Rosetta silent file (secondary structure, phi, psi, omega in degrees, C-alpha in Angstrom):
SEQUENCE: MKQKDKNNLVVLLVVLGLVALIIFLGPFYIVREGTQAVVVRFGEVIDVTTEPGLHFKIPVIDEVVMYSARVLSWDGEAQRIPTSEQQFIWVDTTARWRISDPKVFYANITSMGRAYSRLDGIIDSVVRTVVSANSITEAVRDTNHINTVIPTETVNVDEAEVDEEMVLELVQNPNLVETREVQPRVNKGRTGLMTEMLTNARQNVTGFGIEIIDVVVRQIRYTDDLTSAVFQRMISDRNRIAQFYRSYGEGRKNTLLGELENQKVTVLSDARRRAEEIKGTADAQAAAIYAEAYGTNPEFFAFWRSLESYRDTLPNLPKTMSTDMDYFRYLYSQRGQ
SCORE:     score description
SCORE:     0.000 S_00000001
   1 L     0.000  137.091 -178.343   28.887  365.144  207.009 S_00000001
   2 L   -71.623  157.509 -178.967   29.666  368.193  205.056 S_00000001
   3 H   -61.125  -38.433 -179.397   26.922  370.528  203.890 S_00000001
   4 H   -64.626  -40.327  178.452   27.729  369.832  200.228 S_00000001
   5 H   -66.748  -36.658  177.766   27.343  366.124  200.695 S_00000001
   6 H   -63.557  -43.327  179.529   24.062  366.678  202.454 S_00000001
   7 H   -62.082  -41.922  179.016   22.799  368.767  199.576 S_00000001
   8 H   -62.656  -38.541  179.583   23.846  366.128  197.060 S_00000001
   9 H   -66.547  -40.101  178.867   22.056  363.467  199.063 S_00000001
  10 H   -62.704  -44.771  179.653   18.891  365.543  199.186 S_00000001
  11 H   -61.648  -41.820  179.727   19.002  366.087  195.430 S_00000001
  12 H   -63.582  -41.365  179.830   19.546  362.389  194.869 S_00000001
  13 H   -65.820  -39.096  178.422   16.646  361.507  197.094 S_00000001
  14 H   -63.654  -43.893  179.609   14.423  364.031  195.314 S_00000001
  15 H   -62.333  -45.335  178.605   15.420  362.623  191.947 S_00000001
  16 H   -62.428  -37.136  178.226   14.813  359.088  193.118 S_00000001
  17 H   -65.110  -42.401  178.804   11.469  360.157  194.523 S_00000001
  18 H   -64.656  -41.423  177.815   10.475  361.772  191.255 S_00000001
  19 H   -61.715  -43.097  179.300   11.558  358.701  189.331 S_00000001
  20 H   -63.533  -39.941  179.627    9.588  356.500  191.706 S_00000001
  21 H   -65.063  -42.503  179.916    6.562  358.759  191.377 S_00000001
  22 H   -62.707  -44.714  178.971    6.773  358.714  187.589 S_00000001
  23 H   -62.572  -40.537 -179.998    7.077  354.935  187.570 S_00000001
  24 H   -63.401  -39.119 -178.863    4.179  354.691  190.020 S_00000001
  25 H   -74.667  -12.874  174.364    2.020  356.927  187.830 S_00000001
  26 L    83.583   80.828  177.382    2.707  354.683  184.824 S_00000001
  27 L   -82.672   -6.572 -177.450    4.646  356.280  181.985 S_00000001
  28 E  -118.180  152.798  172.567    4.350  353.132  179.937 S_00000001
  29 E  -139.368  153.990 -175.479    1.458  351.256  178.419 S_00000001
  30 E  -111.330  128.129  172.867    1.292  347.868  176.694 S_00000001
  31 E  -101.652  113.922 -177.230   -0.419  347.238  173.367 S_00000001
  32 L   -86.221  165.299  178.701   -1.226  343.569  173.156 S_00000001
  33 L   -61.375  132.419  179.514   -1.626  341.480  170.015 S_00000001
  34 L    86.872    7.284  177.989   -5.032  342.095  168.423 S_00000001
  35 E  -127.844  166.491  176.326   -5.510  345.511  170.060 S_00000001
  36 E  -143.463  150.098 -172.501   -4.797  349.102  169.152 S_00000001
  37 E  -120.919  144.694  173.998   -4.399  352.164  171.360 S_00000001
  38 E  -116.694  122.582  179.258   -5.472  355.793  171.118 S_00000001
  39 E   -96.924  121.821 -175.671   -3.462  358.282  173.209 S_00000001
  40 E  -115.451  130.904  178.000   -5.577  361.247  174.285 S_00000001
  41 E  -126.701  115.212 -178.603   -4.180  364.449  175.765 S_00000001
  42 L    55.592   42.049  176.934   -6.619  367.026  177.071 S_00000001
  43 L    81.525    0.023 -178.808   -9.432  365.496  174.987 S_00000001
  44 E  -115.649  135.623  179.025   -7.437  365.483  171.755 S_00000001
  45 E   -75.835  120.354 -178.748   -6.039  362.383  170.089 S_00000001
  46 E  -108.837  -14.988 -178.905   -2.301  362.851  169.755 S_00000001
  47 E  -159.354  148.098  174.599   -1.220  359.345  168.800 S_00000001
  48 E  -126.359  124.742 -177.584   -2.563  356.031  167.538 S_00000001
  49 E  -115.846  120.046  178.797   -0.575  352.885  168.279 S_00000001
  50 L  -113.024  -11.765 -179.575   -1.283  349.682  166.381 S_00000001
  51 L   -83.567  130.835  176.865    2.049  347.902  166.912 S_00000001
  52 L   -64.869  148.546  177.102    2.137  345.439  169.816 S_00000001
  53 E   138.447 -168.146 -178.167    4.669  346.159  172.566 S_00000001
  54 E   -97.371  128.709 -176.391    5.621  348.603  175.320 S_00000001
  55 E  -130.742  158.275 -175.119    5.019  352.300  174.565 S_00000001
  56 E  -103.100  145.317  173.046    5.582  355.574  176.435 S_00000001
  57 L  -141.695  164.666  176.886    3.080  358.218  177.484 S_00000001
  58 L   -84.304  119.507 -178.439    3.166  361.239  179.702 S_00000001
  59 L   -58.189  149.123  176.860    1.809  360.213  183.083 S_00000001
  60 L    68.984  -44.295 -175.605   -1.343  361.878  184.348 S_00000001
  61 L   -77.497  -45.318 -176.350   -1.633  364.034  181.252 S_00000001
  62 E   -90.967  140.083  176.327   -2.038  361.329  178.643 S_00000001
  63 E  -117.885  136.526 -178.459   -4.933  358.863  178.645 S_00000001
  64 E  -110.803  125.175  177.974   -4.782  355.584  176.680 S_00000001
  65 E  -113.110  124.721 -177.913   -7.957  354.044  175.248 S_00000001
  66 E   -97.424  137.423  174.440   -7.708  350.483  173.970 S_00000001
  67 E  -129.518  156.384  176.381   -9.772  349.107  171.091 S_00000001
  68 E   -75.622  140.000  176.067   -9.845  345.724  169.435 S_00000001
  69 L  -101.540    0.738 -178.035   -8.002  345.435  166.129 S_00000001
  70 L   -83.265  169.657  172.033   -9.664  342.146  165.242 S_00000001
  71 L   -76.273  126.382 -175.496  -12.666  341.497  163.019 S_00000001
  72 E  -106.205  159.408 -178.398  -15.734  341.761  165.242 S_00000001
  73 E  -110.489  138.388  173.270  -19.154  340.188  164.942 S_00000001
  74 E  -118.306  127.145  178.938  -22.505  341.931  165.059 S_00000001
  75 E  -120.498  118.975 -179.909  -25.635  339.832  165.626 S_00000001
  76 L   -96.024  169.130  175.563  -28.993  341.451  165.198 S_00000001
  77 L   -82.715  146.571  177.228  -32.424  340.389  166.320 S_00000001
  78 L   -62.512  135.030 -177.895  -34.716  338.682  163.791 S_00000001
  79 E  -113.048  142.688  173.901  -37.045  341.237  162.191 S_00000001
  80 E   -92.942  107.611 -169.865  -40.552  340.722  160.809 S_00000001
  81 E  -122.728  136.204  175.071  -40.331  342.566  157.492 S_00000001
  82 E   -82.576  143.107  173.889  -42.861  342.915  154.639 S_00000001
  83 L   -86.532 -176.362 -178.631  -41.691  342.246  151.092 S_00000001
  84 L   -65.728  -21.471  176.736  -42.788  344.271  148.077 S_00000001
  85 L   -90.183    7.598 -177.730  -45.894  342.003  147.831 S_00000001
  86 L    63.188   35.786  171.987  -46.707  342.787  151.476 S_00000001
  87 L  -104.625  123.578 -172.996  -45.915  339.229  152.524 S_00000001
  88 E   -84.353  136.327  176.052  -44.221  339.183  155.926 S_00000001
  89 E  -135.006  154.599  174.749  -41.075  337.160  156.564 S_00000001
  90 E   -92.353  126.301 -178.614  -38.666  336.852  159.475 S_00000001
  91 E  -119.318  120.162  178.503  -35.128  337.972  158.554 S_00000001
  92 E  -109.679  121.730 -171.071  -32.199  337.142  160.848 S_00000001
  93 E  -124.043  146.557  172.470  -29.001  339.012  159.952 S_00000001
  94 E  -132.480  164.047 -178.934  -25.403  339.031  161.105 S_00000001
  95 E  -151.803  158.703  173.541  -22.412  341.148  160.075 S_00000001
  96 E  -118.324  140.265 -177.502  -18.651  341.439  160.486 S_00000001
  97 E  -150.967  167.193  175.862  -16.921  344.746  161.108 S_00000001
  98 E  -151.973  162.048  176.588  -13.714  346.271  162.442 S_00000001
  99 E   -84.880  108.556 -176.365  -12.350  349.612  163.621 S_00000001
 100 L   -88.190  -29.328 -179.559  -10.465  350.874  160.584 S_00000001
 101 L  -135.613   93.627 -176.287   -9.514  354.332  161.936 S_00000001
 102 H   -58.188  -34.353 -179.262   -9.195  354.432  165.743 S_00000001
 103 H   -64.083  -49.656  178.064   -8.739  358.215  165.777 S_00000001
 104 H   -65.149  -38.726 -179.995  -11.991  358.890  163.905 S_00000001
 105 H   -60.402  -44.527 -179.619  -13.707  356.126  165.886 S_00000001
 106 H   -65.321  -38.879 -176.012  -12.741  357.762  169.194 S_00000001
 107 H   -69.409  -32.888 -172.788  -13.830  361.194  167.992 S_00000001
 108 H  -108.916  -26.302 -176.694  -17.259  360.098  166.765 S_00000001
 109 L  -115.817  -48.411  176.839  -18.164  356.899  168.633 S_00000001
 110 L    78.355  -61.239 -173.526  -15.754  356.654  171.580 S_00000001
 111 L  -113.570  157.963  178.510  -16.998  353.425  173.169 S_00000001
 112 H   -67.751  -34.178  178.621  -17.708  349.925  171.900 S_00000001
 113 H   -61.059  -44.386  178.335  -21.173  350.008  173.427 S_00000001
 114 H   -67.354  -32.511  178.100  -22.098  353.061  171.360 S_00000001
 115 H   -63.084  -46.773  179.229  -20.580  351.391  168.299 S_00000001
 116 H   -65.586  -35.750  177.550  -22.853  348.370  168.631 S_00000001
 117 H   -63.609  -42.708  177.955  -25.810  350.648  169.260 S_00000001
 118 H   -64.175  -42.422  179.948  -25.075  352.578  166.047 S_00000001
 119 H   -64.416  -36.194  176.268  -24.663  349.345  164.097 S_00000001
 120 H   -55.914  -49.751 -177.969  -28.002  348.095  165.432 S_00000001
 121 H   -68.676  -41.733 -175.850  -29.790  351.076  163.981 S_00000001
 122 H   -69.854  -52.458 -175.111  -27.856  351.234  160.702 S_00000001
 123 H   -69.150  -42.267  177.453  -27.866  347.555  159.731 S_00000001
 124 H   -58.896  -39.482 -178.414  -31.432  346.895  160.883 S_00000001
 125 H   -67.142  -45.947 -178.120  -32.546  349.888  158.855 S_00000001
 126 H   -69.023  -35.070  176.967  -30.768  348.892  155.632 S_00000001
 127 H   -62.428  -46.932  179.553  -31.974  345.290  155.938 S_00000001
 128 H   -63.260  -41.415 -178.835  -35.567  346.431  156.306 S_00000001
 129 H   -64.381  -46.037 -176.986  -35.223  348.914  153.424 S_00000001
 130 H   -68.550  -45.263 -178.381  -33.688  346.398  151.002 S_00000001
 131 H   -64.882  -41.574 -178.231  -36.054  343.519  151.834 S_00000001
 132 H   -65.639  -25.395 -177.776  -39.135  345.756  151.638 S_00000001
 133 L   -87.448   -2.841 -176.704  -38.132  346.978  148.175 S_00000001
 134 L  -126.679  163.209 -178.019  -37.837  343.457  146.710 S_00000001
 135 L   -77.699  165.100  178.980  -40.092  340.473  146.204 S_00000001
 136 H   -65.583  -28.445  177.826  -40.118  337.411  148.421 S_00000001
 137 H   -62.656  -42.097  179.884  -38.617  335.430  145.537 S_00000001
 138 H   -65.797  -31.245 -176.242  -35.498  337.606  145.597 S_00000001
 139 H   -78.284  -38.605 -172.272  -35.196  337.141  149.364 S_00000001
 140 H   -96.094  -16.148 -179.436  -35.588  333.369  149.625 S_00000001
 141 L  -117.855  157.846 -178.968  -33.871  332.251  146.417 S_00000001
 142 L  -122.165  -17.559 -179.162  -30.399  332.846  145.033 S_00000001
 143 L  -140.835  176.300  174.141  -30.541  331.235  141.573 S_00000001
 144 L  -102.286   21.893 -176.883  -32.957  330.166  138.834 S_00000001
 145 H   -62.254  -28.394 -178.101  -31.894  326.542  139.172 S_00000001
 146 H   -61.068  -29.896  178.995  -35.383  325.553  140.290 S_00000001
 147 H   -81.246  -22.011 -179.558  -36.671  326.206  136.774 S_00000001
 148 H   -81.657  -22.107 -178.672  -33.911  324.183  135.127 S_00000001
 149 L   -84.429  -10.612  176.469  -34.666  321.006  137.074 S_00000001
 150 L   -77.009  123.987 -178.859  -38.271  320.933  135.827 S_00000001
 151 L   -56.781  146.501 -179.942  -38.349  318.583  132.801 S_00000001
 152 L   -69.701  -29.217  178.732  -39.064  320.282  129.477 S_00000001
 153 L  -104.084   98.163 -179.286  -41.691  317.651  128.653 S_00000001
 154 L  -113.301  166.258  179.663  -44.260  317.834  131.410 S_00000001
 155 E  -117.181  122.429  176.373  -47.828  316.646  131.708 S_00000001
 156 E   -78.085  115.338 -173.737  -50.556  319.038  132.801 S_00000001
 157 L   -69.004  -12.426  178.880  -52.622  316.974  135.213 S_00000001
 158 L   -89.875  -20.869 -172.924  -55.720  319.028  134.426 S_00000001
 159 L  -122.385   -6.260 -171.566  -55.646  318.547  130.664 S_00000001
 160 L   -72.158  137.672  168.451  -53.721  315.322  130.039 S_00000001
 161 L  -113.977   97.996 -169.200  -55.259  312.436  128.137 S_00000001
 162 L  -110.525  158.197  175.101  -52.805  309.706  128.987 S_00000001
 163 L  -107.210 -178.905 -176.373  -52.494  306.008  128.280 S_00000001
 164 H   -62.629  -40.519 -179.606  -51.169  303.238  130.474 S_00000001
 165 H   -61.320  -39.782 -179.416  -47.621  303.585  129.181 S_00000001
 166 H   -68.534  -40.897 -179.789  -47.575  307.306  130.035 S_00000001
 167 H   -65.082  -39.825  176.204  -48.922  306.739  133.553 S_00000001
 168 H   -59.959  -39.378  177.906  -46.276  304.101  134.219 S_00000001
 169 H   -65.884  -38.970  179.115  -43.692  306.647  133.122 S_00000001
 170 H   -67.473  -36.652  178.188  -45.236  309.274  135.420 S_00000001
 171 H   -64.414  -40.515 -179.738  -45.165  306.863  138.368 S_00000001
 172 H   -75.270  -28.201 -178.701  -41.474  306.203  137.774 S_00000001
 173 L  -129.925   78.993 -176.851  -40.712  309.910  137.165 S_00000001
 174 H   -59.171  -24.199 -178.650  -43.077  312.035  139.306 S_00000001
 175 H   -65.682  -15.834  178.819  -41.278  315.236  138.233 S_00000001
 176 H   -71.813  -18.276  179.319  -42.890  314.849  134.821 S_00000001
 177 E   -78.806  120.597 -178.946  -46.212  315.750  136.418 S_00000001
 178 E   -81.881  106.497 -178.245  -46.691  319.498  136.102 S_00000001
 179 L  -107.527   -7.180 -179.372  -48.018  320.617  139.480 S_00000001
 180 L  -155.208  163.920  178.113  -47.054  324.271  139.384 S_00000001
 181 L   -77.026  162.785  174.886  -46.128  327.046  137.058 S_00000001
 182 L   -60.898  132.412 -175.628  -42.532  327.962  136.279 S_00000001
 183 L   -68.152  151.067  178.587  -41.255  330.010  139.206 S_00000001
 184 L   -57.344  147.099 -178.424  -40.563  333.748  138.761 S_00000001
 185 L   -76.600  138.322  178.578  -37.080  334.562  137.564 S_00000001
 186 L   -90.095  128.023  178.063  -34.575  335.832  140.126 S_00000001
 187 L   -98.660  -41.813  179.953  -32.692  338.983  139.140 S_00000001
 188 L  -105.924  -49.650 -175.568  -30.736  339.745  142.319 S_00000001
 189 H    76.360  174.129 -177.987  -31.253  336.809  144.616 S_00000001
 190 H   -62.067  -38.321  178.893  -30.332  336.697  148.277 S_00000001
 191 H   -62.473  -41.568  177.554  -26.654  337.292  147.468 S_00000001
 192 H   -63.411  -38.659  178.311  -27.549  340.407  145.494 S_00000001
 193 H   -66.017  -39.952  178.664  -29.670  341.692  148.357 S_00000001
 194 H   -65.654  -36.947  176.454  -26.827  341.128  150.822 S_00000001
 195 H   -63.444  -41.160  178.305  -24.465  343.029  148.524 S_00000001
 196 H   -65.435  -39.988  177.015  -26.954  345.897  148.389 S_00000001
 197 H   -61.736  -44.058 -179.417  -27.284  345.845  152.186 S_00000001
 198 H   -62.167  -43.738 -179.919  -23.508  345.968  152.567 S_00000001
 199 H   -60.600  -47.037 -179.461  -23.188  348.906  150.160 S_00000001
 200 H   -65.591  -39.695 -179.476  -25.878  350.902  151.955 S_00000001
 201 H   -65.756  -40.493  178.773  -24.497  350.077  155.400 S_00000001
 202 H   -62.634  -37.764  178.423  -20.978  351.176  154.401 S_00000001
 203 H   -64.641  -34.077 -176.890  -22.350  354.485  153.184 S_00000001
 204 H   -79.328  -16.502  179.075  -24.086  355.030  156.521 S_00000001
 205 L  -102.341    9.664  176.276  -20.959  354.403  158.625 S_00000001
 206 L   -61.126  130.310 -179.270  -18.788  356.848  156.681 S_00000001
 207 L    91.362    1.964  178.740  -17.028  359.121  159.149 S_00000001
 208 L  -101.920   -5.279 -176.608  -17.292  356.678  162.060 S_00000001
 209 L    72.322   21.828 -177.789  -13.890  355.022  161.587 S_00000001
 210 E  -116.235  140.087  171.934  -15.704  351.706  161.059 S_00000001
 211 E  -117.053  119.928  175.411  -15.404  349.281  158.170 S_00000001
 212 E   -89.146  119.155 -175.138  -18.278  346.836  157.653 S_00000001
 213 E   -79.036  -46.222  176.945  -16.787  343.749  156.027 S_00000001
 214 E  -158.932  159.031  173.891  -19.994  341.934  155.137 S_00000001
 215 E  -124.751  121.251 -173.587  -23.685  341.676  155.924 S_00000001
 216 E  -120.487  127.756  172.362  -25.052  338.139  155.863 S_00000001
 217 E   -79.405  106.435 -174.360  -28.689  337.053  155.974 S_00000001
 218 E   -75.134  -37.015 -178.354  -28.333  334.144  158.334 S_00000001
 219 E  -157.655  142.855  172.059  -31.887  332.878  158.099 S_00000001
 220 E  -125.421  125.904  179.908  -35.206  333.727  156.463 S_00000001
 221 E  -123.945  143.998  172.816  -38.368  332.192  157.867 S_00000001
 222 E   -72.761  147.355  170.794  -41.966  332.486  156.755 S_00000001
 223 L   -72.722  168.263 -174.050  -44.415  333.920  159.235 S_00000001
 224 H   -59.465  -42.993 -178.204  -47.135  331.604  160.498 S_00000001
 225 H   -67.613  -38.107  179.149  -49.782  332.865  158.080 S_00000001
 226 H   -71.398  -37.371  176.628  -47.427  332.641  155.102 S_00000001
 227 H   -61.147  -42.430  178.037  -46.245  329.180  156.177 S_00000001
 228 H   -61.103  -41.983  179.459  -49.857  328.038  156.312 S_00000001
 229 H   -64.394  -39.947  178.793  -50.465  329.394  152.809 S_00000001
 230 H   -64.670  -43.930  179.161  -47.378  327.607  151.474 S_00000001
 231 H   -63.087  -40.322  178.919  -48.441  324.333  153.079 S_00000001
 232 H   -63.457  -37.664  177.855  -51.946  324.689  151.663 S_00000001
 233 H   -66.938  -40.445  177.203  -50.507  325.219  148.211 S_00000001
 234 H   -63.460  -41.976  178.252  -48.321  322.146  148.578 S_00000001
 235 H   -62.945  -42.249  178.734  -51.327  320.130  149.756 S_00000001
 236 H   -61.132  -42.371  178.633  -53.344  321.415  146.798 S_00000001
 237 H   -62.806  -44.246  179.493  -50.583  320.382  144.390 S_00000001
 238 H   -65.513  -37.387  178.334  -50.382  316.906  145.912 S_00000001
 239 H   -65.359  -36.029  177.791  -54.174  316.596  145.806 S_00000001
 240 H   -63.826  -42.154  178.273  -54.160  317.492  142.114 S_00000001
 241 H   -65.083  -43.748  179.403  -51.651  314.747  141.431 S_00000001
 242 H   -61.784  -41.845  178.434  -53.647  312.286  143.535 S_00000001
 243 H   -64.335  -35.569  177.321  -56.837  313.254  141.720 S_00000001
 244 H   -60.543  -48.154 -179.246  -55.023  312.780  138.417 S_00000001
 245 H   -68.422  -36.964  178.103  -54.050  309.228  139.334 S_00000001
 246 H   -64.382  -43.098  179.256  -57.507  308.498  140.753 S_00000001
 247 H   -62.348  -43.102  178.494  -59.168  309.757  137.576 S_00000001
 248 H   -64.216  -40.050  179.090  -56.851  307.693  135.458 S_00000001
 249 H   -62.169  -42.709  177.829  -57.501  304.677  137.703 S_00000001
 250 H   -62.978  -40.763  178.299  -61.257  305.091  137.358 S_00000001
 251 H   -63.329  -44.132  178.245  -60.887  305.380  133.601 S_00000001
 252 H   -65.223  -36.761  177.910  -58.731  302.271  133.435 S_00000001
 253 H   -60.737  -49.550  179.729  -61.191  300.458  135.683 S_00000001
 254 H   -62.979  -37.967  178.248  -64.108  301.277  133.397 S_00000001
 255 H   -63.641  -46.122 -179.289  -62.047  300.341  130.349 S_00000001
 256 H   -66.405  -38.923  177.156  -61.051  296.997  131.837 S_00000001
 257 H   -64.217  -38.778  176.165  -64.607  296.293  132.986 S_00000001
 258 H   -63.408  -44.062  177.511  -65.824  297.069  129.471 S_00000001
 259 H   -62.900  -39.509  178.659  -63.209  294.790  127.988 S_00000001
 260 H   -63.440  -42.310  179.111  -64.168  292.107  130.516 S_00000001
 261 H   -64.527  -40.950  177.344  -67.841  292.444  129.620 S_00000001
 262 H   -63.282  -42.104  177.722  -66.998  292.232  125.914 S_00000001
 263 H   -63.823  -38.735  178.430  -64.886  289.163  126.544 S_00000001
 264 H   -62.086  -46.916  179.459  -67.714  287.666  128.593 S_00000001
 265 H   -61.858  -41.567 -179.764  -70.222  288.292  125.793 S_00000001
 266 H   -64.270  -45.475 -179.757  -67.794  286.863  123.250 S_00000001
 267 H   -62.784  -45.753  179.360  -67.089  283.760  125.336 S_00000001
 268 H   -64.361  -39.994  178.397  -70.791  283.161  126.000 S_00000001
 269 H   -62.658  -44.453  177.347  -71.636  283.740  122.347 S_00000001
 270 H   -63.163  -39.389 -179.880  -68.957  281.299  121.279 S_00000001
 271 H   -64.580  -43.903  178.931  -70.167  278.824  123.890 S_00000001
 272 H   -63.411  -41.288  179.504  -73.772  279.120  122.723 S_00000001
 273 H   -61.457  -45.354 -179.970  -72.685  278.757  119.128 S_00000001
 274 H   -66.785  -36.882  178.243  -70.665  275.672  119.910 S_00000001
 275 H   -63.041  -42.905  178.655  -73.509  274.290  122.038 S_00000001
 276 H   -64.807  -38.549  178.205  -75.928  274.789  119.168 S_00000001
 277 H   -64.132  -44.431  179.177  -73.454  273.197  116.810 S_00000001
 278 H   -64.263  -43.132  179.242  -73.010  270.211  119.135 S_00000001
 279 H   -62.576  -42.936  178.302  -76.736  270.018  119.707 S_00000001
 280 H   -62.728  -42.542  177.829  -77.387  270.173  115.984 S_00000001
 281 H   -62.187  -42.824  179.375  -74.794  267.501  115.360 S_00000001
 282 H   -64.433  -42.567  178.338  -76.312  265.368  118.135 S_00000001
 283 H   -62.118  -39.900  178.492  -79.825  265.886  116.761 S_00000001
 284 H   -64.423  -42.037  177.903  -78.584  264.943  113.329 S_00000001
 285 H   -64.958  -42.450  179.073  -76.924  261.851  114.714 S_00000001
 286 H   -62.783  -42.942  178.951  -80.037  261.005  116.731 S_00000001
 287 H   -62.970  -38.349  178.324  -82.224  261.516  113.678 S_00000001
 288 H   -64.900  -41.388  178.980  -79.900  259.317  111.664 S_00000001
 289 H   -64.887  -44.513  178.569  -80.038  256.639  114.347 S_00000001
 290 H   -60.462  -43.098 -179.012  -83.809  256.955  114.548 S_00000001
 291 H   -63.315  -40.578  179.315  -84.032  256.820  110.794 S_00000001
 292 H   -65.933  -41.902  178.870  -81.773  253.770  110.690 S_00000001
 293 H   -65.950  -40.294  179.628  -83.779  252.086  113.462 S_00000001
 294 H   -63.298  -38.603  179.434  -87.040  253.001  111.746 S_00000001
 295 H   -70.256  -30.001 -179.084  -85.756  251.587  108.528 S_00000001
 296 H   -75.464  -45.392 -178.536  -84.658  248.377  110.231 S_00000001
 297 L  -146.838   85.580 -177.509  -87.901  247.763  112.175 S_00000001
 298 H   -58.895  -33.564 -177.130  -90.600  250.369  111.625 S_00000001
 299 H   -68.358  -44.959  178.009  -93.034  248.608  113.913 S_00000001
 300 H   -64.987  -37.469  179.475  -90.636  248.602  116.872 S_00000001
 301 H   -61.988  -43.853  178.537  -89.758  252.235  116.211 S_00000001
 302 H   -64.486  -39.263  177.835  -93.407  253.227  116.342 S_00000001
 303 H   -62.916  -46.043 -179.347  -93.839  251.257  119.556 S_00000001
 304 H   -63.188  -41.943  179.487  -90.794  252.909  121.186 S_00000001
 305 H   -66.023  -36.289  178.479  -91.858  256.400  120.211 S_00000001
 306 H   -65.692  -42.634  179.304  -95.322  255.790  121.607 S_00000001
 307 H   -63.081  -41.618  177.692  -93.918  254.630  124.949 S_00000001
 308 H   -62.627  -38.712  178.380  -91.748  257.729  125.201 S_00000001
 309 H   -65.604  -42.063  177.616  -94.777  259.869  124.438 S_00000001
 310 H   -58.566  -43.151 -178.024  -96.821  258.072  127.115 S_00000001
 311 H   -62.577  -34.706 -178.235  -94.033  258.713  129.659 S_00000001
 312 H   -83.184  -32.316 -171.285  -94.010  262.424  128.887 S_00000001
 313 H  -100.413  -38.723 -174.017  -97.731  263.105  128.575 S_00000001
 314 H   -61.617  -39.224  178.204  -99.646  260.730  130.834 S_00000001
 315 H   -61.139  -21.230 -178.378  -98.242  262.066  134.139 S_00000001
 316 H   -95.366    2.109  178.822  -99.607  265.473  133.167 S_00000001
 317 L  -104.143  103.052 -178.358 -103.145  264.199  132.375 S_00000001
 318 L   -67.916  -24.623 -176.167 -105.223  264.202  135.585 S_00000001
 319 L  -149.966  137.786  176.662 -108.193  262.595  133.875 S_00000001
 320 L  -121.007  118.441 -175.777 -108.746  260.601  130.717 S_00000001
 321 L   -77.297  -29.884 -178.336 -112.321  260.447  129.469 S_00000001
 322 L  -158.077  144.397  175.353 -111.710  257.737  126.905 S_00000001
 323 L  -110.031   11.742 -178.675 -108.897  255.493  125.690 S_00000001
 324 L   -87.772   72.458  177.065 -110.707  254.531  122.577 S_00000001
 325 L  -152.854  163.243 -174.727 -108.368  256.240  120.181 S_00000001
 326 H   -66.731  -24.715 -176.981 -105.411  255.264  118.075 S_00000001
 327 H   -63.375  -34.102 -176.379 -102.972  257.100  120.401 S_00000001
 328 H   -95.884   18.903 -173.280 -103.560  254.550  123.173 S_00000001
 329 H   -64.353  -28.087 -178.902 -103.384  251.509  120.969 S_00000001
 330 H   -86.070   -6.745  177.996 -100.176  250.226  122.641 S_00000001
 331 H   -72.209  -30.213 -172.222 -101.655  250.504  126.161 S_00000001
 332 H  -115.030   -8.108  179.848 -103.918  247.555  125.659 S_00000001
 333 L  -148.523  120.871 -179.294 -102.144  245.592  122.981 S_00000001
 334 L   -65.570  -15.771  179.583  -98.428  245.069  122.614 S_00000001
 335 L   -94.517   -2.656  176.998  -98.953  244.663  118.938 S_00000001
 336 L    73.705   27.178 -178.804 -100.668  248.017  118.694 S_00000001
 337 L  -125.305    0.000    0.000 -103.936  246.517  117.413 S_00000001
């Protein structure tokens, strides 16, 4: 083989070796769907790739850092936070975020772990700040609908003087019973607080290459002491209603017993009156009969009356000293002589 051919072969082998080395070192990188790449050369970001596909880099010199391009979720731990009235509640919050500027994100945050750590501090802080500056009403309610469902015509169970018709109406419509005052009016509500949290959180992540999409209060729970107080208030309200019905029941009972007693007196009075009338009529009839009998046979009438008198009086006389009197004239003579 000629020297020139040998040289050409050597050059070809060197070129093939270099090509193989370059391929081995990886001059290409793949950006998959839902990801984005930052190309770093000597610690400086020289390119940001967001389009999916196969892309070129300088082997060894360039470093490719992949980040997610999707919307990510942040879940915080529930916090025990005091409201403006110093009433403690548990607030559980979640948020959605994404890397909006990979170059800035790499320069200031670099890793996803540090990003979540920063979000923990920022979002937890703004949630605590916003909740602490507002009342518990703003945190747990979102509208004033609770005040619109209370009927305009209510009955104060402490002051009401009701009749039977009203109580029947209250039994059928318990909401008419006023058991609590109109609730405080909501100015912001939970939605307003979440908007305020989002605004503050976005201000705190400026310069991090992060966009916080929303901050959502997932759950608010009363602490044990506050839950107990709420339950006691509910029990007190129910007891007031129960006492209202018991008081009304006692009043109706006394009223009905009074009416019953009046009816009893009236019935007995009418009965006595009718009895006296019947008795008077009977006495009149008896007197008329006696008078008629006396007029028909006065002697027999006197005899009969004497016998009736003997029957009534003699059993009650233990001793008779003498029968020599006109009263006993029929004892010894049927003719009364």
